[in-house]
N, C-alpha and C positions, 0 to 999 in steps of 0.2 A: 552275420548280418555285420557290416561295418559301422563304427560310430557314428558315421555321417549319417547312415540310414535308420538310426534308431527311432523308435515310435515318438512323436512329439505329442504336447497337449495341443499344440496348434499346427496342424499338419502344412507343410510346405506347399501341398498339392492344391489348397483353396486358394482361388483367386482373391486378391484382396484390394481393398482401396487404401491408398497410402497418403499420410500426412506426415509434415515434418514439423519440428518444435526444438527450440532451444531450451524449453523449459520441461521437457518430459521427465516423470519421474513417478514413483509408486503411489502419489496422490493425485494423479491427473485422472480425468476420465475421457471416455471415448468421445472423440468430437461429433460422432454421427448419434450415436443412442445413449450417451450419458453413463454407460455402464463402466465397471472397473477394467483398467487395463494392466497387463503384468509383463514383465520381460521373459524372454525364452530365447537362447542362443540358436541362431539360424545362419545359414550361408546366404548373403546377398550378392546380387551381381550388379556391378556399377561401371559405368562408361566415363571416362575423364578425358577432358579435352586441355591439351596444353601444347605450345608451340605449334599450332596448326595441326597437330594430329590427335587421334582419338586413342585410347587404350582402355583394354576392358580387364577387369580383375574380380574374382571372387573374394567376398570378405566375410570371414567368420566372426560374428559379435554377438553379444547381448543387447545391442543398441536398438533393437527393434520391440516396442511395447505392443501387445496385442490384445484386442477386445476379447472379453470372455462371451460376448452376445451377439456380435456381428462381425463380419469379413471386413476389420479394419486394422491397419497396423501404423503406428506412429513412430517415426524414426527419430533418434536423437541426432540432430545435425551436428553437434559438436563432434561425436564419434566419427560420422561418415566424413565430415570435412578433413580429420587427421588422416583417415585412410586415403582419401582422394590426394593428399599432399605427399603421399609416400612416394618416394623416387624423384620428387620435384625439388628443384634447387632451393636451399633453404630461406633465400631471398623473397621467393614467392609464398605470399601470405594467404591466397585464395586462388582456387581454379574452378572453371565450370565443370560440373559432373552432374551425373545422373543416376539414381538408383532404379535400374530396370526392373529388378523384381527378386523374387526368392528362388533359389537353387533347389529344385526338390530331389536329392540324392536317391530317395528310395524309388523313384522312377527309372532309375539307370538299371539295366539288365544286369544280373548278377554278374555275369561272365565278362563285364566290360568295366566294372567298377575299378579295376587296376590300370585301365587305359588312360592316358591323358586326353583331355577334350579337344576336339578338332573337327574337321570337316566331316569325318566319317563318325564321329562320336560326339554330337553336338552338347552343349549344355543344357540340362533339362530344367530350362527356366519357365517359371511361372510369373508372368508379367503382372505388373500392377494394373488395376482396372481403370485408373483414371489418367493414364498418360494419353496423350494425343497419338493415334496408330496411322500407320501406312500400311494396309494389308492386314496381317496376323502381327506385325512387330510394331513396337513403341516407335513413334515419330521421334528420332534423337534429335534432329535439328531443331524442331519446336520445342523439346523438352529441355534439352541441355542449355538452350539459350537463357532459361529462367534461372540464372545463376544463384539467385539468393533464395531460390526455392518458394517465393511467394504463391506461385499457383497451388501447390499443395500443403501450404504451412498451416499448422494448427491455429496460427494467429490470423489467418485469411478471413475467419468468420467471427462475430461478435461473440458467440458462445464459447468458442475456442479461446479467444483472449481472457473472457471471464473465468474459464478453467484452469487457465495458466496463473490466474492470480489467486486462486482459491487457497493454496497452502504454501506455507515457507519451506523451501528446500534448502535453505541456507546461502542462497545468493539472490540478491536483489534481481527481478524479473524485468530489466529494463526493457527488453523487446517488447515484452507484453504491456508493459505501462505506455511505451511509445505507441503502440499499435492503439491501444484504448484512447490515447489523445487524438490520434489521427481520425478515429471512427467514433466519435464522442455521440454522435446522434444514435448511433446503433447501440453503443454500449450502454448510455446511461441508463435507459430502462430496466436493463439487466442488474446493473448495480442497485437502481433503487428497489428492485425486486429482492435484493440480497437483503438490503437493511430492514425491509417489511418482514422477511424471514427470520432475521435475527430478533425483532421485537418478540415474536413469538417463541423462539427455539434457542435465545441467548445462553441459558444454562446448560442446554446438550451440547451447542457448539463450542462453549467455553471448555468443555472437557477435552477437546481436541487441541492440544496446546500450539498446534503449528497452523491452525486455521487462521486465515488472515484476509478473507474476502471482504468482510465488513469494514476493515481499516483502508484498504484500497478504495472501496466506495465512498468512505468518509472525504477522503483525500481528492479524489477523481472528481466527485460531485461538487466538491468545493471550488476546484479549478475550474470547472464548466460554469459555475455560478447558476448551477441549477436548483431554482426556487421550489420545484416540485419536492426537494429533498429536505427542505426546512422543517416541515410539520412531522415528516417521519423521523428525522435526527432528534426533534425535542421528544417525541414520544418514546424514542429508543432510549433516551437519557431518563426519561420518567420511569421507565418500566425497570431500570437497573437498580434502582432503589439505592442503598448505602454502600454497594460493592462494584462500581463499574470497573474499577482497575482490574478486576478478575477477566473482564473481557476485552477492554480497550486500551489496557496498559498505560503508557506514559502519555498517550495521545490527548487524554482528557487535561492533564494540567498544562501539556506543552502547547496544544494546538486548538483545543476546542473553542476557544474564543473567535480565533480566526476563520475557523470552519463556519461556525455560525453566522459571523459577519459575511462571509462570502456567499452563502445560501440565502439568506434572510431577504433579500431584495429591498433592502432599507426599512423593512418593517420590524421593529423590536417588541412587537407584541407577544410572542411566543418565547422570546430570550426573557422577557420579564416574568412570565408564568414560571420559568425555571429558578429565577431568582428567589420568588416568593414561596416556592413549595418546598415545605419543610421536610416531606418525604423524599426529596430528590438529594442524591448525594452532595456533602459539601464541596466538593471540588468542582463538581458540575455548576453548582450555584455561583462560585467563585470565578469559574471561567465566564459564566453569564455576564457577571458585572464587568468583567474586563471588555467583553464584546460590547458592552454599552459604551464604554470609553473608546474603543476603537472607532465606533460608529461616529462618534463626535470628532475623532481625530481626522477620519475619512471625509468629514464635511457632510455626512448623510443626515445626521442629528444636531441640531442647534444645542449649543453649549447650555443655553437657559433651560431647556427642556429637560437635559439630563441631570442638570442641578435640581429642577423642581422634583424630579423623580426621586433622587437621593435623599432629599429633606423629607419627602413621605415616608422612605425607608426609614430613615433616623428616627422618626417620631412616631409611627404606626405600623410601617409596612412589614418590618422583621419583628420576629419574636424577641421577647427580651432576655435571651439567654445568650451567653458567650458561645461563640462560634465562629468557622472561619468565614462566613459570609460577612460576620461583622468587621473581620479584619481586612477582609478584601475590600468591603465598602469604605473603610476609612482610608486606604491606599488610594482606591480609585477616586474619592473625592480629591485628595490631595494632588493628584496628577490633572486633575481639571481645575485647579486653583480652588481652594477650600474656603475662600473668603465668607461667602454669603452663609456657609454651613457651620462655622466655628462654633456657635452656643450648642447645637446639637451634636457635635462631635465631642465637645469637651465633657457633655452630660454623659455621653457613650463611655468615655473614660472613667468619669466618676462612677459610674454603675458597673466597671469591670467588665464591661461588653467587649471591648476590644483588648487583644493581647498586645501589650507594648512592646514585646519582643518582635512582633511583626513589621509594626510601623510605630515609632515613638511619637506621642502627641507633640514633643518639641519640635519634630520636624515638620508636622503638619502647621503648628503654629508660625514657624519661620517661612514656610512657603506661603502662607496667607499674606504674608507681608511684601511678597515679591510682586512683579508685575505679572499680570493675568496672561497676557499675550506671550510673554517670555516662558512662563511655566508650562503652557500648552504646547508651545513650539518645541520645547525641550523634550518633553515626554512622548511626543507623537512622532519623534524620529528614532525611538528606542527599538522598534521591530515593527516588520511589515504588518498591514491591517489584513491582508487578504492571503488566501493560498492561491499562488500563482502557477506553481510547477511541482506536480507530485514526484518527479525524479529527484528534484531539488531537495525535497521535504523529507523523502524517505530513504534515499540510497544510502545515506551514512548511518542508518539504525544499526545498533549493535548485533541485532539478530541475523543480518546478512553477512556471514563470514563462513568459510569452510568448515571451521569447529561447530558452527551453531545447529546443523542439519538435525534435525528431529529432537531439538532441546527447546524447552521453553524459553522464549525471549524475555528481556527484561520488561517487567510491566504485567507480566500473565502469572507472577508469583502471587501467593496469598496477599492480600490486601490489609493492612492495619488500618482500622478505622482512626477518624480524629476525635478525641475525647478528652477534653474539649480541644481548641486549636492548640497544638503543640508549638513551642517556640521555633521560628524558622529563622534561616540565616538573614540577619539584618541587612537591609540594603542601606548603603551609605546615602544618607540626604544631601541635597545639592549645597545645603548651607553647612553642613556638619565638618568638622575637621577633616581633610583628606587622609585616609589611611597610611599613605606612603610615608607621612611624617614631615611633608614641607612646611607644614604650620599655616598653609592657606587652606580656604573654604574649598570643599570638593569641586563645585562648579568652576572654580578659578583654576583649577590644576588638572588631575586626572579625570574629572569628570567632563571635560570639554568635550 
Protein backbone atom coordinates (compact mmCIF):
# COMPACT_ATOMS: atom_id res chain seq x y z
CA UNK A 1 0.00 0.00 0.00
CA UNK A 2 1.36 3.43 -0.93
CA UNK A 3 1.66 6.13 1.76
CA UNK A 4 -1.17 8.02 0.05
CA UNK A 5 -3.50 5.09 0.60
CA UNK A 6 -2.68 4.55 4.25
CA UNK A 7 -5.62 4.15 6.57
CA UNK A 8 -6.94 7.43 7.92
CA UNK A 9 -8.87 8.24 11.06
CA UNK A 10 -11.15 10.34 8.86
CA UNK A 11 -11.53 8.35 5.62
CA UNK A 12 -11.46 10.35 2.39
CA UNK A 13 -14.27 8.16 1.06
CA UNK A 14 -16.84 9.79 3.35
CA UNK A 15 -18.69 12.69 1.62
CA UNK A 16 -18.41 15.75 3.83
CA UNK A 17 -19.88 19.18 4.23
CA UNK A 18 -17.16 21.83 3.93
CA UNK A 19 -16.70 25.09 5.82
CA UNK A 20 -13.93 27.66 5.51
CA UNK A 21 -12.37 29.67 8.32
CA UNK A 22 -9.46 32.05 8.86
CA UNK A 23 -9.56 31.20 12.56
CA UNK A 24 -9.54 27.41 12.53
CA UNK A 25 -7.44 25.71 15.17
CA UNK A 26 -7.30 23.01 17.79
CA UNK A 27 -9.74 24.78 20.10
CA UNK A 28 -12.46 25.26 17.50
CA UNK A 29 -15.61 23.18 17.42
CA UNK A 30 -17.66 21.76 14.60
CA UNK A 31 -20.02 24.44 13.22
CA UNK A 32 -22.78 21.83 12.84
CA UNK A 33 -22.69 19.66 15.95
CA UNK A 34 -20.34 21.50 18.33
CA UNK A 35 -18.00 18.52 18.65
CA UNK A 36 -14.22 18.72 18.70
CA UNK A 37 -12.44 19.00 15.36
CA UNK A 38 -8.90 17.86 14.67
CA UNK A 39 -6.48 18.07 11.77
CA UNK A 40 -5.33 15.17 9.59
CA UNK A 41 -3.26 15.28 6.39
CA UNK A 42 -5.28 14.65 3.24
CA UNK A 43 -5.08 15.44 -0.46
CA UNK A 44 -7.56 18.06 -1.59
CA UNK A 45 -8.51 18.87 -5.19
CA UNK A 46 -8.80 22.55 -6.00
CA UNK A 47 -9.72 24.61 -9.05
CA UNK A 48 -8.06 27.99 -9.56
CA UNK A 49 -9.16 30.67 -11.99
CA UNK A 50 -6.55 33.12 -13.27
CA UNK A 51 -6.19 35.16 -16.46
CA UNK A 52 -9.43 33.72 -17.83
CA UNK A 53 -8.44 30.08 -17.45
CA UNK A 54 -9.04 27.39 -14.88
CA UNK A 55 -6.38 25.07 -13.57
CA UNK A 56 -6.79 22.05 -11.32
CA UNK A 57 -4.34 20.85 -8.71
CA UNK A 58 -4.02 18.33 -5.93
CA UNK A 59 -2.91 19.80 -2.61
CA UNK A 60 -1.49 17.62 0.14
CA UNK A 61 -1.95 19.45 3.42
CA UNK A 62 -3.05 19.22 7.04
CA UNK A 63 -5.14 22.38 6.56
CA UNK A 64 -8.38 20.43 6.97
CA UNK A 65 -9.95 20.02 10.42
CA UNK A 66 -12.34 17.10 10.70
CA UNK A 67 -15.28 16.69 13.04
CA UNK A 68 -15.10 13.59 15.21
CA UNK A 69 -18.87 13.21 15.28
CA UNK A 70 -20.36 14.22 11.92
CA UNK A 71 -19.25 14.49 8.26
CA UNK A 72 -17.90 18.05 8.39
CA UNK A 73 -14.47 19.44 7.54
CA UNK A 74 -13.33 23.02 8.21
CA UNK A 75 -10.64 24.25 5.83
CA UNK A 76 -8.00 26.77 6.86
CA UNK A 77 -8.42 29.47 4.20
CA UNK A 78 -4.95 30.86 4.82
CA UNK A 79 -3.41 27.50 3.86
CA UNK A 80 -5.51 27.09 0.73
CA UNK A 81 -4.98 30.72 -0.31
CA UNK A 82 -1.24 30.05 -0.35
CA UNK A 83 -1.65 26.97 -2.55
CA UNK A 84 -4.02 28.80 -4.90
CA UNK A 85 -1.41 31.52 -5.45
CA UNK A 86 1.37 29.10 -6.37
CA UNK A 87 2.43 29.72 -9.96
CA UNK A 88 0.63 33.06 -10.03
CA UNK A 89 2.65 36.29 -10.49
CA UNK A 90 3.75 37.67 -7.10
CA UNK A 91 1.92 40.96 -7.64
CA UNK A 92 -1.38 39.03 -7.58
CA UNK A 93 -2.53 38.76 -3.95
CA UNK A 94 -5.80 36.84 -4.41
CA UNK A 95 -7.37 34.62 -7.05
CA UNK A 96 -10.77 32.91 -7.19
CA UNK A 97 -10.49 29.27 -6.29
CA UNK A 98 -12.64 26.40 -5.14
CA UNK A 99 -11.88 23.36 -3.01
CA UNK A 100 -13.71 20.67 -4.97
CA UNK A 101 -13.34 17.80 -2.52
CA UNK A 102 -10.96 15.22 -1.04
CA UNK A 103 -8.98 12.79 -3.16
CA UNK A 104 -9.62 9.19 -2.10
CA UNK A 105 -6.34 7.53 -2.99
CA UNK A 106 -7.51 4.27 -1.48
CA UNK A 107 -10.16 4.05 -4.20
CA UNK A 108 -7.55 3.72 -6.95
CA UNK A 109 -6.97 0.24 -8.33
CA UNK A 110 -3.63 -1.06 -7.14
CA UNK A 111 -2.40 -1.58 -10.69
CA UNK A 112 -3.05 2.09 -11.64
CA UNK A 113 -1.55 3.86 -8.66
CA UNK A 114 1.69 4.46 -10.53
CA UNK A 115 -0.09 6.13 -13.48
CA UNK A 116 -0.70 9.88 -13.83
CA UNK A 117 -4.28 11.04 -13.58
CA UNK A 118 -6.00 11.72 -16.89
CA UNK A 119 -8.94 10.84 -19.10
CA UNK A 120 -8.45 7.10 -18.67
CA UNK A 121 -7.42 7.44 -15.03
CA UNK A 122 -9.67 10.09 -13.41
CA UNK A 123 -9.01 11.63 -10.02
CA UNK A 124 -10.88 9.59 -7.39
CA UNK A 125 -12.57 12.72 -6.06
CA UNK A 126 -15.11 12.70 -3.24
CA UNK A 127 -16.85 16.09 -3.77
CA UNK A 128 -17.96 18.23 -0.86
CA UNK A 129 -21.69 17.93 -0.22
CA UNK A 130 -22.59 21.61 -0.02
CA UNK A 131 -21.37 22.78 -3.42
CA UNK A 132 -24.00 23.68 -5.98
CA UNK A 133 -24.04 20.86 -8.51
CA UNK A 134 -24.60 20.28 -12.22
CA UNK A 135 -25.45 16.63 -12.58
CA UNK A 136 -22.89 14.68 -10.60
CA UNK A 137 -20.26 17.43 -10.58
CA UNK A 138 -19.84 20.64 -8.55
CA UNK A 139 -21.07 23.75 -10.39
CA UNK A 140 -17.69 25.39 -10.81
CA UNK A 141 -19.11 28.61 -12.25
CA UNK A 142 -21.39 29.19 -9.28
CA UNK A 143 -18.96 28.10 -6.60
CA UNK A 144 -15.73 29.63 -7.81
CA UNK A 145 -17.44 33.01 -8.20
CA UNK A 146 -17.72 33.02 -4.42
CA UNK A 147 -14.18 34.39 -4.20
CA UNK A 148 -14.23 35.25 -0.50
CA UNK A 149 -15.67 31.88 0.51
CA UNK A 150 -18.64 33.49 2.25
CA UNK A 151 -21.05 30.73 1.24
CA UNK A 152 -19.21 28.04 3.16
CA UNK A 153 -17.36 30.18 5.70
CA UNK A 154 -17.57 29.12 9.32
CA UNK A 155 -18.32 32.80 9.94
CA UNK A 156 -21.47 32.57 7.82
CA UNK A 157 -23.45 31.49 10.89
CA UNK A 158 -23.81 33.20 14.24
CA UNK A 159 -22.76 30.03 16.06
CA UNK A 160 -19.66 29.81 13.88
CA UNK A 161 -18.75 33.39 14.73
CA UNK A 162 -19.05 32.68 18.44
CA UNK A 163 -16.93 29.55 18.13
CA UNK A 164 -14.23 31.54 16.35
CA UNK A 165 -14.16 33.91 19.33
CA UNK A 166 -14.02 31.25 22.02
CA UNK A 167 -10.25 30.82 22.39
CA UNK A 168 -7.13 32.87 21.84
CA UNK A 169 -4.86 31.31 19.23
CA UNK A 170 -2.31 34.11 19.29
CA UNK A 171 -3.78 36.38 16.61
CA UNK A 172 -6.62 38.84 16.92
CA UNK A 173 -9.65 37.28 15.14
CA UNK A 174 -10.50 40.42 13.17
CA UNK A 175 -12.71 38.62 10.64
CA UNK A 176 -14.77 37.00 13.39
CA UNK A 177 -15.21 40.29 15.27
CA UNK A 178 -16.20 42.12 12.08
CA UNK A 179 -18.68 39.34 11.31
CA UNK A 180 -20.14 39.69 14.82
CA UNK A 181 -20.51 43.43 14.30
CA UNK A 182 -22.30 42.86 10.99
CA UNK A 183 -24.69 40.31 12.50
CA UNK A 184 -25.19 41.80 15.93
CA UNK A 185 -28.87 40.90 16.21
CA UNK A 186 -28.08 37.21 15.70
CA UNK A 187 -24.87 37.15 17.71
CA UNK A 188 -25.98 39.19 20.75
CA UNK A 189 -28.18 36.43 22.28
CA UNK A 190 -25.29 33.96 22.00
CA UNK A 191 -22.92 36.41 23.68
CA UNK A 192 -25.45 36.96 26.46
CA UNK A 193 -25.68 33.20 26.88
CA UNK A 194 -21.88 33.06 27.17
CA UNK A 195 -21.93 35.60 30.01
CA UNK A 196 -24.70 33.71 31.77
CA UNK A 197 -22.62 30.56 31.46
CA UNK A 198 -19.67 32.43 32.93
CA UNK A 199 -21.73 33.37 35.98
CA UNK A 200 -22.04 29.72 36.91
CA UNK A 201 -18.82 28.31 35.48
CA UNK A 202 -16.21 31.06 35.85
CA UNK A 203 -13.83 29.01 38.07
CA UNK A 204 -13.81 26.15 35.58
CA UNK A 205 -13.49 28.43 32.54
CA UNK A 206 -10.67 30.38 34.17
CA UNK A 207 -8.58 27.21 34.23
CA UNK A 208 -8.47 27.37 30.44
CA UNK A 209 -5.90 30.14 30.07
CA UNK A 210 -6.81 30.88 26.46
CA UNK A 211 -10.60 31.00 26.88
CA UNK A 212 -11.73 34.47 25.78
CA UNK A 213 -15.38 34.35 24.76
CA UNK A 214 -16.50 36.21 27.90
CA UNK A 215 -14.14 39.09 27.07
CA UNK A 216 -15.38 39.41 23.51
CA UNK A 217 -18.92 39.26 24.90
CA UNK A 218 -18.23 42.16 27.28
CA UNK A 219 -16.83 44.42 24.59
CA UNK A 220 -19.19 43.50 21.77
CA UNK A 221 -22.33 43.79 23.90
CA UNK A 222 -21.04 47.13 25.17
CA UNK A 223 -20.46 48.26 21.59
CA UNK A 224 -24.00 47.12 20.73
CA UNK A 225 -25.37 49.14 23.71
CA UNK A 226 -27.18 45.94 24.71
CA UNK A 227 -29.11 46.79 27.88
CA UNK A 228 -29.99 43.11 28.44
CA UNK A 229 -26.33 42.62 29.27
CA UNK A 230 -26.43 45.17 32.12
CA UNK A 231 -27.85 42.96 34.92
CA UNK A 232 -25.88 39.97 33.63
CA UNK A 233 -22.56 41.82 33.78
CA UNK A 234 -23.35 43.21 37.23
CA UNK A 235 -24.23 39.75 38.53
CA UNK A 236 -21.07 38.36 36.97
CA UNK A 237 -18.99 40.96 38.80
CA UNK A 238 -20.72 40.16 42.09
CA UNK A 239 -20.02 36.45 41.67
CA UNK A 240 -16.30 37.03 41.11
CA UNK A 241 -15.73 38.03 44.72
CA UNK A 242 -12.27 39.46 45.30
CA UNK A 243 -10.41 37.85 42.41
CA UNK A 244 -11.93 38.99 39.10
CA UNK A 245 -8.50 39.44 37.52
CA UNK A 246 -8.16 35.66 37.36
CA UNK A 247 -10.95 35.63 34.79
CA UNK A 248 -11.13 39.13 33.31
CA UNK A 249 -7.52 40.23 33.36
CA UNK A 250 -6.92 43.93 32.84
CA UNK A 251 -10.40 44.54 31.41
CA UNK A 252 -11.69 45.38 34.91
CA UNK A 253 -9.24 48.20 35.58
CA UNK A 254 -8.99 49.43 32.02
CA UNK A 255 -12.53 49.38 30.63
CA UNK A 256 -15.21 48.11 33.01
CA UNK A 257 -16.38 51.66 33.68
CA UNK A 258 -17.01 52.28 29.97
CA UNK A 259 -18.59 48.85 29.53
CA UNK A 260 -21.08 49.56 32.31
CA UNK A 261 -21.90 53.00 30.91
CA UNK A 262 -22.42 51.47 27.46
CA UNK A 263 -24.94 48.84 28.60
CA UNK A 264 -26.76 50.58 31.45
CA UNK A 265 -29.14 52.58 29.28
CA UNK A 266 -28.68 55.61 31.53
CA UNK A 267 -29.81 53.77 34.67
CA UNK A 268 -27.10 53.86 37.36
CA UNK A 269 -29.00 51.76 39.92
CA UNK A 270 -27.05 48.53 39.44
CA UNK A 271 -23.75 50.40 39.14
CA UNK A 272 -24.40 51.88 42.58
CA UNK A 273 -25.06 48.40 43.93
CA UNK A 274 -21.55 47.42 42.90
CA UNK A 275 -20.10 50.53 44.55
CA UNK A 276 -21.80 49.79 47.87
CA UNK A 277 -21.22 46.02 47.99
CA UNK A 278 -18.21 45.24 50.20
CA UNK A 279 -18.16 41.65 48.92
CA UNK A 280 -17.32 42.92 45.43
CA UNK A 281 -13.69 43.28 44.40
CA UNK A 282 -12.29 46.75 45.03
CA UNK A 283 -11.23 47.20 41.39
CA UNK A 284 -14.82 46.56 40.34
CA UNK A 285 -16.08 49.09 42.91
CA UNK A 286 -13.50 51.59 41.69
CA UNK A 287 -14.53 51.09 38.06
CA UNK A 288 -18.17 51.52 39.07
CA UNK A 289 -17.41 54.88 40.67
CA UNK A 290 -15.63 55.97 37.50
CA UNK A 291 -18.68 54.87 35.53
CA UNK A 292 -20.81 57.30 37.53
CA UNK A 293 -18.45 60.10 36.52
CA UNK A 294 -18.65 59.08 32.88
CA UNK A 295 -22.44 59.27 33.02
CA UNK A 296 -22.10 62.88 34.15
CA UNK A 297 -19.55 63.65 31.45
CA UNK A 298 -21.83 62.09 28.83
CA UNK A 299 -24.72 64.31 29.95
CA UNK A 300 -26.80 61.37 31.15
CA UNK A 301 -26.70 62.02 34.91
CA UNK A 302 -26.98 65.58 36.28
CA UNK A 303 -23.88 66.59 38.22
CA UNK A 304 -25.98 67.55 41.25
CA UNK A 305 -27.36 64.00 41.45
CA UNK A 306 -23.87 62.50 41.32
CA UNK A 307 -22.57 64.92 43.97
CA UNK A 308 -25.50 64.12 46.26
CA UNK A 309 -24.75 60.40 45.94
CA UNK A 310 -21.05 60.95 46.64
CA UNK A 311 -21.92 63.00 49.71
CA UNK A 312 -23.98 60.10 51.00
CA UNK A 313 -21.11 57.70 50.33
CA UNK A 314 -18.69 59.98 52.19
CA UNK A 315 -20.95 60.31 55.21
CA UNK A 316 -22.70 56.95 55.51
CA UNK A 317 -22.59 54.84 52.35
CA UNK A 318 -19.05 53.47 52.48
CA UNK A 319 -17.53 51.33 55.20
CA UNK A 320 -15.23 53.39 57.46
CA UNK A 321 -12.12 51.42 56.52
CA UNK A 322 -9.36 52.36 54.07
CA UNK A 323 -9.90 50.88 50.64
CA UNK A 324 -9.51 51.55 46.95
CA UNK A 325 -13.17 52.53 46.95
CA UNK A 326 -12.32 55.51 49.18
CA UNK A 327 -9.35 56.42 46.99
CA UNK A 328 -11.48 56.29 43.86
CA UNK A 329 -14.31 58.22 45.48
CA UNK A 330 -11.94 61.07 46.37
CA UNK A 331 -10.53 61.18 42.84
CA UNK A 332 -13.95 60.99 41.22
CA UNK A 333 -15.24 63.79 43.46
CA UNK A 334 -12.28 65.95 42.44
CA UNK A 335 -13.02 65.43 38.74
CA UNK A 336 -16.63 66.61 39.17
CA UNK A 337 -15.38 69.69 41.08
CA UNK A 338 -15.35 68.92 44.81
CA UNK A 339 -16.54 72.26 46.18
CA UNK A 340 -19.66 71.08 48.01
CA UNK A 341 -17.90 67.95 49.29
CA UNK A 342 -14.79 69.49 50.87
CA UNK A 343 -15.88 69.08 54.55
CA UNK A 344 -16.60 65.38 54.00
CA UNK A 345 -13.44 64.82 51.95
CA UNK A 346 -11.21 66.54 54.50
CA UNK A 347 -12.71 64.41 57.25
CA UNK A 348 -11.98 61.27 55.22
CA UNK A 349 -8.34 62.26 54.98
CA UNK A 350 -8.23 63.03 58.70
CA UNK A 351 -9.50 59.51 59.41
CA UNK A 352 -6.89 58.01 57.04
CA UNK A 353 -9.60 56.51 54.87
CA UNK A 354 -8.01 57.82 51.66
CA UNK A 355 -4.49 56.99 50.56
CA UNK A 356 -2.79 60.38 49.89
CA UNK A 357 -0.44 58.61 47.49
CA UNK A 358 -3.44 57.95 45.26
CA UNK A 359 -4.70 61.52 45.22
CA UNK A 360 -3.35 64.28 47.46
CA UNK A 361 -5.75 66.33 49.56
CA UNK A 362 -3.92 69.43 48.39
CA UNK A 363 -4.80 68.66 44.80
CA UNK A 364 -8.47 68.32 45.73
CA UNK A 365 -8.41 71.58 47.69
CA UNK A 366 -6.83 73.41 44.76
CA UNK A 367 -9.40 71.96 42.38
CA UNK A 368 -12.18 73.20 44.64
CA UNK A 369 -10.96 76.75 43.98
CA UNK A 370 -11.19 76.35 40.22
CA UNK A 371 -14.16 77.15 38.02
CA UNK A 372 -16.60 74.23 38.07
CA UNK A 373 -17.31 74.25 34.34
CA UNK A 374 -13.60 74.39 33.54
CA UNK A 375 -12.84 71.44 35.81
CA UNK A 376 -15.53 69.23 34.30
CA UNK A 377 -14.65 70.25 30.75
CA UNK A 378 -11.02 69.30 31.40
CA UNK A 379 -11.65 65.84 32.83
CA UNK A 380 -14.49 64.84 30.50
CA UNK A 381 -12.14 64.95 27.53
CA UNK A 382 -9.52 62.62 29.04
CA UNK A 383 -10.98 59.39 27.63
CA UNK A 384 -13.99 58.08 25.68
CA UNK A 385 -17.17 57.48 27.64
CA UNK A 386 -18.43 54.44 25.71
CA UNK A 387 -17.11 51.33 23.96
CA UNK A 388 -17.49 52.21 20.29
CA UNK A 389 -15.47 49.60 18.38
CA UNK A 390 -14.32 46.23 19.71
CA UNK A 391 -11.63 45.95 17.06
CA UNK A 392 -10.10 49.24 18.14
CA UNK A 393 -10.39 48.29 21.81
CA UNK A 394 -8.91 44.78 21.68
CA UNK A 395 -6.72 44.42 18.62
CA UNK A 396 -3.63 45.85 20.30
CA UNK A 397 -3.74 43.57 23.34
CA UNK A 398 -0.42 41.96 24.19
CA UNK A 399 -1.91 38.46 24.01
CA UNK A 400 -2.39 38.80 20.26
CA UNK A 401 1.00 37.98 18.83
CA UNK A 402 2.46 34.94 17.15
CA UNK A 403 4.48 34.14 20.27
CA UNK A 404 1.45 34.26 22.57
CA UNK A 405 -0.29 31.15 21.27
CA UNK A 406 -1.32 28.82 24.06
CA UNK A 407 0.22 31.04 26.70
CA UNK A 408 -1.72 32.87 29.41
CA UNK A 409 -2.18 36.48 28.43
CA UNK A 410 -1.37 39.35 30.78
CA UNK A 411 -4.11 39.64 33.33
CA UNK A 412 -4.79 35.93 33.63
CA UNK A 413 -1.86 35.57 35.96
CA UNK A 414 -2.36 35.21 39.73
CA UNK A 415 -3.98 38.31 41.21
CA UNK A 416 -2.57 40.02 44.28
CA UNK A 417 -5.37 41.56 46.35
CA UNK A 418 -5.31 45.14 47.57
CA UNK A 419 -4.54 45.12 51.33
CA UNK A 420 -5.26 48.00 51.85
CA UNK A 421 -4.93 50.36 48.90
CA UNK A 422 -1.31 50.23 47.77
CA UNK A 423 0.35 53.44 46.66
CA UNK A 424 -0.23 53.98 43.00
CA UNK A 425 1.42 56.24 40.48
CA UNK A 426 0.47 59.77 41.42
CA UNK A 427 -1.21 61.70 38.65
CA UNK A 428 -0.07 65.29 38.41
CA UNK A 429 -2.84 67.64 39.51
CA UNK A 430 -3.76 70.45 37.19
CA UNK A 431 -2.53 73.03 39.67
CA UNK A 432 0.66 71.25 40.69
CA UNK A 433 4.05 72.17 39.24
CA UNK A 434 4.56 70.58 35.82
CA UNK A 435 6.93 67.60 36.10
CA UNK A 436 8.79 68.83 33.00
CA UNK A 437 10.52 71.42 35.20
CA UNK A 438 9.21 74.53 33.44
CA UNK A 439 8.05 76.08 36.70
CA UNK A 440 4.54 76.49 35.33
CA UNK A 441 1.41 74.80 36.62
CA UNK A 442 0.65 71.51 34.90
CA UNK A 443 -2.59 72.85 33.39
CA UNK A 444 -0.69 75.75 31.81
CA UNK A 445 2.07 73.54 30.42
CA UNK A 446 2.11 69.83 29.49
CA UNK A 447 -1.44 69.31 30.78
CA UNK A 448 -3.00 71.43 28.07
